[in-house]
C-alpha positions in Angstrom: -13.3 -7.7 -1.6 -13.8 -10.4 1.0 -11.4 -8.9 3.5 -13.9 -8.3 6.3 -15.5 -11.7 5.8 -12.1 -13.4 6.1 -11.2 -11.4 9.2 -14.5 -12.4 10.8 -14.1 -16.0 9.7 -10.6 -16.5 11.1 -10.8 -18.9 14.1 -8.2 -17.1 16.2 -9.7 -13.6 15.7 -7.6 -10.5 16.1 -7.0 -7.8 18.7 -6.8 -5.2 16.0 -9.7 -2.9 15.1 -11.4 -5.0 12.4 -12.7 -2.1 10.4 -9.3 -0.3 10.3 -7.6 -3.7 9.5 -10.0 -4.4 6.6 -9.6 -0.8 5.3 -5.8 -1.1 5.4 -5.7 -4.5 3.7 -8.0 -3.3 0.9 -6.0 -0.1 0.5 -2.7 -2.1 0.4 -4.0 -4.4 -2.3 -5.3 -1.4 -4.4 -2.1 0.5 -4.0 0.0 -2.5 -5.0 -2.1 -2.9 -8.1 -1.9 0.8 -9.0 1.8 1.0 -8.5 2.4 -2.1 -10.6 0.2 -0.7 -13.4 1.8 2.8 -13.1 5.3 1.3 -13.4 4.2 -0.6 -16.5 2.6 2.6 -18.0 5.8 4.5 -17.3 7.7 1.9 -19.3 5.3 2.6 -22.2 6.0 6.4 -22.2 8.2 7.9 -24.9 10.5 9.6 -22.3 10.9 6.5 -20.2 14.4 7.5 -19.1 12.9 10.5 -17.3 10.6 8.1 -15.3 13.3 5.7 -14.0 12.9 6.9 -10.4 9.1 6.7 -10.7 9.3 3.2 -12.0 11.6 2.1 -9.2 9.6 3.8 -6.5 6.4 2.3 -8.0 7.9 -1.2 -7.9 9.3 -0.8 -4.4 5.9 0.5 -3.2 4.0 -2.4 -4.8 6.3 -5.0 -3.2 6.0 -3.4 0.3 2.3 -3.0 0.0 1.9 -6.6 -1.1 4.0 -7.9 1.7 2.2 -5.7 4.3 -1.2 -6.9 3.1 0.0 -10.5 3.5 1.4 -9.9 7.0 -1.8 -8.2 8.1 -3.9 -11.0 6.7 -2.3 -13.5 9.1 -3.6 -13.6 12.6 -2.3 -16.9 14.1 0.5 -16.2 16.6 0.2 -12.5 15.9 3.3 -10.3 16.7 2.5 -6.6 17.2 6.2 -5.7 16.7 6.2 -7.1 13.2 2.9 -5.5 12.4 4.2 -2.1 13.6 7.4 -2.5 11.6 5.8 -3.4 8.3 3.1 -0.7 8.7 5.8 1.9 9.5 7.8 0.9 6.4 4.6 0.9 4.3 3.6 4.4 5.4 7.1 5.7 4.5 7.2 4.0 1.1 3.7 5.1 0.2 4.6 8.7 1.1 7.7 8.6 -1.1 5.9 6.9 -4.0 2.9 9.3 -3.7 5.3 12.3 -3.8 7.2 10.9 -6.8 4.0 10.1 -8.8 2.5 13.5 -7.9 5.5 15.2 -9.4 4.5 13.6 -12.8 0.7 13.8 -12.3 0.2 16.8 -14.6 1.8 15.0 -17.5 0.8 11.4 -16.9 -2.7 10.4 -15.7 -1.5 7.0 -14.5 0.9 8.8 -12.1 -2.1 10.9 -10.8 -4.1 7.8 -10.2 -1.2 6.1 -8.5 -0.4 9.1 -6.3 -4.1 9.0 -5.1 -3.8 5.3 -4.3 -0.6 5.8 -2.4 -2.1 8.6 -0.3 -5.2 6.5 0.5 -3.0 3.6 1.5 -0.7 5.8 3.6 -3.7 7.2 5.4 -5.3 3.7 6.0 -2.0 2.2 7.3 -1.3 5.3 9.5 -4.8 4.9 11.1 -4.2 1.2 11.8 -0.7 1.9 13.1 -2.0 4.6 15.5 -4.5 2.1 16.8 -1.8 -0.3 17.8 1.1 2.0 18.7 
């Protein structure tokens, strides 16, 4: 990804730790993709009705991660309150989605992969949040 290069190229710069920021944005994008793909894979399973909560949680997590990545990618007129709020929400939803997917991981490989992406994103966002809190 070009995340670090874009952070470095931004004319206004950032007060955030650039390495933690880049790691979080990359994890957010990866998690959004994994959650979207997992929801789709769940829809392809025979017992799709048993995966309704997983599908919903995947889609919520994908949306929150996508929004958080977009907010973190904007540095002009930075607002730490907004950044903290979206990161806090993202940590929560990644935790919930990771738990839900982990509960299906033994039966569905896509849920295992998604749970891992959620955990990595939760950790990256927590680290960034701790650096600004």
